[in-house]
C-alpha positions as CSV (number, residue, x, y, z in Angstrom):
1,X,233.5,85.7,79.3
2,X,232.9,82.8,76.9
3,X,235.8,80.7,75.7
4,X,236.7,81.4,72.1
5,X,237.9,78.7,69.8
6,X,240.5,80.6,67.8
7,X,241.1,77.7,65.4
8,X,237.5,78.0,64.4
9,X,237.6,81.8,64.2
10,X,240.6,81.8,61.9
11,X,239.2,79.0,59.8
12,X,236.0,81.0,59.4
13,X,237.8,84.0,57.8
14,X,238.1,83.5,54.0
15,X,241.4,84.1,52.3
16,X,239.9,87.0,50.3
17,X,238.1,88.5,53.3
18,X,237.3,92.1,52.9
19,X,237.1,94.6,55.8
20,X,233.6,93.9,57.0
21,X,234.3,90.2,57.3
22,X,237.4,90.8,59.3
23,X,235.5,93.1,61.6
24,X,232.7,90.7,62.3
25,X,234.6,87.4,62.5
26,X,237.8,88.5,64.1
27,X,237.9,92.0,65.7
28,X,234.7,91.7,67.7
29,X,235.9,88.4,69.1
30,X,239.3,89.9,69.7
31,X,237.8,92.7,71.7
32,X,235.9,90.2,73.8
33,X,239.2,88.2,74.4
34,X,240.9,91.4,75.5
35,X,238.3,92.0,78.2
36,X,235.9,94.4,76.6
37,X,232.2,93.7,76.9
38,X,229.7,94.6,74.1
39,X,228.8,97.9,75.8
40,X,232.5,98.9,76.1
41,X,233.2,99.3,72.3
42,X,231.7,101.1,69.4
43,X,232.3,101.0,65.6
44,X,232.9,104.1,63.4
45,X,234.1,106.3,66.3
46,X,234.4,109.9,65.2
47,X,237.9,111.0,66.2
48,X,237.9,114.5,64.7
49,X,240.2,113.3,61.9
50,X,237.9,110.8,60.4
51,X,236.1,107.7,61.7
52,X,238.1,104.9,63.4
53,X,236.8,101.4,62.7
54,X,236.6,100.6,66.5
55,X,237.1,102.4,69.8
56,X,237.0,100.8,73.2
57,X,237.1,101.8,76.9
58,X,236.2,100.1,80.1
59,X,233.0,101.3,81.7
60,X,233.1,103.3,84.9
61,X,230.0,102.7,87.1
62,X,227.1,104.0,85.1
63,X,229.3,105.6,82.5
64,X,228.9,103.2,79.6
65,X,231.2,103.8,76.7
66,X,228.7,102.5,74.1
67,X,226.4,105.3,75.3
68,X,228.8,108.1,76.1
69,X,231.1,107.5,73.2
70,X,233.8,109.7,74.7
71,X,237.4,109.3,76.0
72,X,238.3,106.0,74.4
73,X,241.4,104.1,75.6
74,X,241.9,102.0,72.5
75,X,241.5,102.8,68.8
76,X,241.5,100.0,66.2
77,X,242.1,100.4,62.4
78,X,240.9,97.3,60.5
79,X,241.9,96.3,57.0
80,X,240.7,93.4,54.9
81,X,242.9,90.7,53.7
82,X,242.1,92.0,50.2
83,X,240.5,95.1,48.8
84,X,238.9,94.4,45.4
85,X,241.4,92.1,43.7
86,X,244.4,93.5,45.6
87,X,246.0,91.6,48.5
88,X,246.5,93.8,51.6
89,X,249.9,93.1,53.1
90,X,250.2,94.7,56.5
91,X,253.8,93.4,57.1
92,X,256.0,96.1,58.5
93,X,257.5,98.3,55.8
94,X,255.0,97.6,53.1
95,X,253.1,100.5,51.5
96,X,249.8,99.3,53.0
97,X,251.4,99.1,56.4
98,X,252.9,102.6,56.2
99,X,249.5,104.0,55.1
100,X,247.6,102.2,57.9
101,X,250.2,103.3,60.4
102,X,249.7,107.0,59.4
103,X,246.0,106.5,59.8
104,X,246.2,105.1,63.3
105,X,248.7,107.8,64.3
106,X,246.4,110.4,63.0
107,X,243.4,109.0,64.9
108,X,245.4,108.8,68.2
109,X,246.4,112.4,67.9
110,X,242.9,113.6,66.9
111,X,240.9,116.0,69.1
112,X,238.5,113.4,70.4
113,X,241.2,110.9,71.3
114,X,243.2,112.9,73.8
115,X,242.7,110.2,76.4
116,X,243.6,107.3,74.1
117,X,246.7,105.4,75.1
118,X,246.6,102.6,72.6
119,X,246.1,102.0,68.8
120,X,245.9,98.7,67.0
121,X,246.2,97.7,63.3
122,X,245.0,94.3,62.1
123,X,243.6,92.5,59.1
124,X,243.4,89.1,61.0
125,X,246.6,88.1,59.3
126,X,248.9,90.7,60.9
127,X,248.5,92.6,64.1
128,X,250.4,95.4,65.9
129,X,249.8,97.5,69.0
130,X,250.9,101.1,69.3
131,X,251.3,103.2,72.4
132,X,250.7,107.0,72.7
133,X,252.6,109.2,75.2
134,X,251.8,112.8,74.8
135,X,252.4,113.6,71.1
136,X,254.4,110.5,70.5
137,X,252.9,107.4,68.9
138,X,255.3,104.4,69.0
139,X,255.1,100.6,68.6
140,X,254.3,98.7,71.7
141,X,254.9,95.4,69.8
142,X,256.4,94.4,66.6
143,X,254.1,93.6,63.7
144,X,253.1,90.0,64.5
145,X,251.9,87.4,61.9
146,X,248.9,85.6,63.3
147,X,248.8,81.8,63.2
148,X,246.8,79.1,65.0
149,X,249.9,78.2,66.9
150,X,250.6,81.7,68.3
151,X,247.2,83.4,68.5
152,X,246.7,82.7,72.2
153,X,250.2,84.0,72.9
154,X,249.6,87.1,70.9
155,X,246.3,87.9,72.7
156,X,247.9,87.3,76.1
157,X,250.7,89.7,75.2
158,X,248.2,92.3,74.1
159,X,246.0,91.9,77.1
160,X,248.9,92.2,79.5
161,X,250.1,95.4,77.8
162,X,246.6,97.0,77.9
163,X,246.3,96.2,81.6
164,X,249.8,97.5,82.5
165,X,250.5,100.5,80.4
166,X,254.1,101.9,80.9
167,X,254.1,105.4,82.4
168,X,257.4,106.9,81.3
169,X,258.6,107.7,77.8
170,X,262.3,107.0,77.6
171,X,264.2,109.4,75.4
172,X,267.8,108.9,74.2
173,X,269.5,112.1,73.1
174,X,272.0,110.9,70.6
175,X,273.9,111.8,67.4
176,X,276.9,109.8,66.1
177,X,278.7,113.1,66.0
178,X,280.1,115.0,69.0
179,X,279.8,118.7,69.8
180,X,276.1,119.1,68.9
181,X,274.8,119.9,72.4
182,X,273.5,116.5,73.5
183,X,274.2,117.2,77.2
184,X,272.9,120.7,77.1
185,X,269.7,119.5,75.4
186,X,269.3,116.7,78.0
187,X,269.7,119.0,81.0
188,X,267.4,121.8,79.7
189,X,264.8,119.4,78.4
190,X,264.7,117.8,81.8
191,X,264.4,121.2,83.5
192,X,261.5,122.4,81.3
193,X,259.6,119.1,81.7
194,X,260.0,119.6,85.4
195,X,258.5,123.1,85.1
196,X,255.5,121.4,83.3
197,X,255.0,119.3,86.5
198,X,256.4,116.2,85.0
199,X,258.4,113.7,87.0
200,X,261.8,113.3,85.3
201,X,264.8,111.0,85.6
202,X,268.1,111.8,83.9
203,X,270.7,109.2,83.2
204,X,274.4,110.1,82.4
205,X,275.9,107.1,80.6
206,X,279.0,108.8,79.3
207,X,282.0,106.7,80.5
208,X,284.7,109.3,79.9
209,X,283.4,112.9,80.2
210,X,280.4,112.7,82.5
211,X,279.7,116.3,81.6
212,X,276.1,116.1,82.6
213,X,277.0,115.0,86.1
214,X,279.6,117.7,86.4
215,X,277.5,120.5,85.1
216,X,274.8,119.7,87.7
217,X,277.4,119.6,90.5
218,X,276.7,116.0,91.4
219,X,279.1,113.3,92.6
220,X,279.0,109.5,92.2
221,X,277.4,107.8,95.1
222,X,278.2,104.7,97.2
223,X,276.2,102.5,94.8
224,X,277.3,103.1,91.2
225,X,275.7,102.4,87.9
226,X,278.9,100.7,86.8
227,X,278.6,98.2,89.7
228,X,274.9,97.6,88.9
229,X,275.8,96.5,85.4
230,X,277.5,93.4,86.7
231,X,276.2,92.8,90.2
232,X,272.5,91.9,90.1
233,X,272.3,91.9,93.9
234,X,272.7,95.7,94.0
235,X,269.6,97.9,94.1
236,X,269.8,100.3,91.1
237,X,267.4,102.7,93.0
238,X,270.3,103.5,95.3
239,X,272.2,105.1,92.4
240,X,269.6,107.9,92.3
241,X,270.7,111.4,93.3
242,X,268.4,114.4,93.5
243,X,269.2,117.6,91.7
244,X,268.0,120.3,94.1
245,X,267.6,124.1,93.8
246,X,266.8,126.6,96.5
247,X,263.5,128.4,96.3
248,X,262.9,132.0,97.2
249,X,262.6,131.0,100.8
250,X,266.0,129.4,100.7
251,X,264.6,125.9,100.9
252,X,266.0,123.1,98.8
253,X,263.4,121.7,96.3
254,X,264.0,118.6,94.2
255,X,263.9,119.4,90.5
256,X,264.6,115.9,89.1
257,X,266.4,112.7,89.8
258,X,269.8,111.8,88.2
259,X,271.7,108.6,87.8
260,X,275.2,110.1,87.6
261,X,278.1,108.9,85.5
262,X,280.9,107.3,87.6
263,X,284.6,106.4,87.4
264,X,283.9,102.7,87.1
265,X,282.1,103.0,83.7
266,X,285.3,103.6,81.7
267,X,286.5,100.0,82.3
268,X,283.7,98.7,80.2
269,X,285.3,100.4,77.1
270,X,287.5,97.3,77.2
271,X,286.0,94.1,75.8
272,X,287.1,91.8,78.6
273,X,285.1,93.9,81.1
274,X,282.1,94.4,78.8
275,X,281.9,90.7,78.3
276,X,281.2,90.3,82.1
277,X,277.9,92.1,81.7
278,X,275.0,89.6,81.4
279,X,272.9,90.5,78.4
280,X,275.6,93.0,77.3
281,X,274.2,96.2,75.8
282,X,270.6,95.2,76.8
283,X,271.5,95.3,80.5
284,X,270.9,99.1,80.8
285,X,267.3,98.7,79.6
286,X,266.7,96.0,82.2
287,X,268.1,98.3,85.0
288,X,266.0,101.2,83.9
289,X,262.8,99.2,83.6
290,X,262.1,99.5,87.3
291,X,261.8,103.3,86.9
292,X,259.3,103.2,84.0
293,X,256.2,103.1,86.3
294,X,257.6,105.9,88.5
295,X,258.5,108.7,86.1
296,X,256.8,110.6,83.2
297,X,260.1,110.9,81.3
298,X,263.5,109.2,81.4
299,X,266.2,111.1,79.5
300,X,269.4,109.4,78.7
301,X,272.5,111.4,77.7
302,X,274.4,109.1,75.3
303,X,278.0,109.4,74.3
304,X,279.2,109.8,70.7
305,X,280.2,106.8,68.5
306,X,278.5,103.5,68.2
307,X,280.0,101.7,71.1
308,X,278.7,99.5,74.0
309,X,277.6,102.7,75.7
310,X,275.7,104.4,73.0
311,X,274.1,101.1,71.8
312,X,273.0,100.5,75.4
313,X,271.3,103.9,75.5
314,X,269.5,103.4,72.2
315,X,268.3,99.9,73.2
316,X,267.0,101.3,76.5
317,X,264.9,104.0,74.8
318,X,261.5,104.4,73.2
319,X,262.6,107.3,71.0
320,X,265.8,108.9,69.8
321,X,266.1,112.7,69.8
322,X,268.9,113.9,67.5
323,X,270.4,117.4,67.9
324,X,272.3,118.6,64.8
325,X,273.9,121.9,63.8
326,X,273.2,123.7,60.6
327,X,277.0,124.3,60.0
328,X,278.1,120.9,61.2
329,X,277.6,118.8,58.1
330,X,278.9,115.6,59.8
331,X,276.1,115.9,62.4
332,X,273.5,116.0,59.5
333,X,275.1,113.0,57.7
334,X,275.6,110.9,60.9
335,X,271.9,111.3,61.8
336,X,271.1,109.4,58.6
337,X,273.5,106.6,59.8
338,X,271.6,106.4,63.1
339,X,268.3,106.0,61.2
340,X,269.3,103.7,58.4
341,X,272.0,101.5,60.1
342,X,271.9,101.7,63.9
343,X,268.1,101.7,64.6
344,X,267.4,98.7,62.3
345,X,270.2,96.8,64.2
346,X,268.5,97.6,67.5
347,X,265.0,96.8,66.2
348,X,266.1,93.4,65.1
349,X,267.6,92.8,68.5
350,X,264.6,94.0,70.5
351,X,261.8,92.5,68.4
352,X,259.2,94.9,69.8
353,X,259.0,97.5,67.1
354,X,261.2,100.0,68.9
355,X,262.8,102.4,69.3
356,X,261.8,105.1,66.8
357,X,263.7,108.2,65.7
358,X,262.3,111.7,65.8
359,X,263.0,114.4,63.2
360,X,266.3,116.2,63.6
361,X,266.5,119.7,65.0
362,X,269.1,122.5,64.7
363,X,270.8,123.2,68.0
364,X,272.9,126.3,69.0
365,X,271.4,128.0,66.0
366,X,273.0,131.2,64.6
367,X,271.9,131.2,61.0
368,X,272.6,133.3,58.0
369,X,270.8,132.9,54.7
370,X,274.0,131.5,53.2
371,X,274.5,129.0,56.0
372,X,270.9,127.7,55.8
373,X,271.3,127.4,52.1
374,X,274.4,125.3,52.5
375,X,272.7,123.1,55.2
376,X,269.8,122.4,52.9
377,X,272.0,121.6,50.0
378,X,273.8,119.1,52.3
379,X,270.5,117.6,53.4
380,X,269.3,117.3,49.8
381,X,272.5,115.4,49.0
382,X,271.8,113.1,51.9
383,X,268.3,112.5,50.8
384,X,268.9,112.1,47.1
385,X,268.7,108.4,46.0
386,X,268.8,108.8,42.3
387,X,269.3,111.9,40.3
388,X,266.8,112.6,37.5
389,X,263.9,110.6,39.0
390,X,260.6,112.4,39.2
391,X,260.8,112.0,43.0
392,X,264.5,111.5,43.8
393,X,264.4,112.1,47.6
394,X,264.5,109.1,49.8
395,X,261.0,108.7,51.3
396,X,262.4,106.7,54.2
397,X,264.7,109.6,55.3
398,X,262.6,112.6,54.3
399,X,260.4,112.7,57.4
400,X,263.4,112.8,59.6
401,X,264.9,115.9,57.9
402,X,262.1,117.8,56.3
403,X,259.1,116.5,58.1
404,X,256.7,119.0,56.6
405,X,257.4,117.9,53.1
406,X,255.2,115.8,50.9
407,X,255.7,114.1,47.5
408,X,254.3,117.2,45.8
409,X,255.6,120.0,48.1
410,X,259.1,120.2,49.6
411,X,259.2,122.2,52.8
412,X,262.7,122.6,54.2
413,X,261.5,123.9,57.6
414,X,263.6,122.4,60.5
415,X,262.9,123.1,64.1
416,X,265.6,125.2,65.8
417,X,266.8,126.0,69.3
418,X,268.7,129.3,69.3
419,X,272.0,129.7,71.1
420,X,272.3,132.0,74.1
421,X,275.4,132.8,76.2
422,X,273.5,131.7,79.3
423,X,272.9,128.2,77.8
424,X,276.6,127.6,77.1
425,X,277.8,129.1,80.4
426,X,275.1,127.5,82.6
427,X,277.5,124.6,83.6
428,X,279.6,127.1,85.5
429,X,276.7,127.9,87.8
430,X,275.6,124.3,88.1
431,X,272.1,125.4,87.2
432,X,270.3,124.7,83.9
433,X,269.8,127.7,81.7
434,X,266.0,127.1,81.7
435,X,266.0,128.0,85.4
436,X,268.1,131.2,84.8
437,X,266.8,132.8,81.6
438,X,263.2,133.4,80.5
439,X,264.0,133.2,76.7
440,X,265.9,130.0,77.1
441,X,262.9,128.6,79.0
442,X,260.6,129.7,76.3
443,X,262.7,128.0,73.6
444,X,263.1,124.7,75.4
445,X,259.4,124.7,76.1
446,X,258.9,125.0,72.4
447,X,261.2,122.0,71.9
448,X,259.2,120.0,74.4
449,X,255.9,120.9,72.8
450,X,257.2,120.3,69.3
451,X,258.1,116.7,70.1
452,X,256.4,115.6,73.3
453,X,253.8,117.7,75.0
454,X,250.4,118.8,73.9
455,X,250.1,122.6,73.9
């Protein structure tokens, strides 16, 4: 691979470069720097949802991607620095960025990109890498401004990520309101993912109740998560406990692994103990990082209220799944607080674009026409930014409440998980409802497919 003089490359791109110039002078060289040879990428790849500017995949023996043009690993959407007389600003949050992000997400989820793990946006001024896990497309980096001083560092970072893709998707089940079924959701989502042959780890990081640990009939072990927070010599793998069930032959079969809550966690509710944790609320993420290559999903049951514990859970996660209840208006309102206040705080701390929030869903759902009408009225009030505007609903919140809505059509459909007696009483049997009830299994499978799994 030839050495690229990036100072010359960046100098060669005009300030008003349009898309073809960026492609020829920057992206083709970038692909080379990332380790792709000329027969490992193509332009105008047909995704099934429109043509992507570039697609790339390493060759396998005689299977040359430039010839086969199937199963790409990386999709790249390219923009010019300008379009006509308009400057294209791809900085995160700008209209151009939001539109380009929608494009790359659409391509990654398109029929001919099922194997794609990575998506990239760039106009040679800004660049961002995205990762796909199932139906989730999330940032793998922040949106980075390219300069002569950092271009080598950026390329090295991108190359390392492409070579070492994380396996697990880490999901924090959280709402800043209690009583919405976070623990029930965590347990049954873990169970249904296990039935889909996924390898799952569940983390109970509730310092007071530990309901998840109790409802699975587990006890704290000799090595505790609370000790691992402060003692770096301990092996966090030794906190793992298997949740087992007997099969028809009476043999114990492991369903999924659990890091249980323990009695030592509660002391970290006091600041003098919390202050002893190196890296503070980022410590949990470091501890769980060792499990990312070993599992398909890591589910974290987070406690209510924005404390060290819930903040730790969110920092450790790729995505936030927020159960709400249609008749619990505080749960609807507090979801907006998570999206508008807590997540930006964590994103600023992490500096890697994550985590992201998923649309809310109604949990333990027993609806009447009147109760749904009241819930939608409450949601409309949450979304309304200025009465009387032609489009008064907050576009930054709308996708998280009414994700099927557009600027022209308001669709108030919200995904729901019904309530069954077996779900609420499953804790008494120490067995997830998904393993006991066919209808419960069907509904939690719908939840998993709605947010995470391809059907």
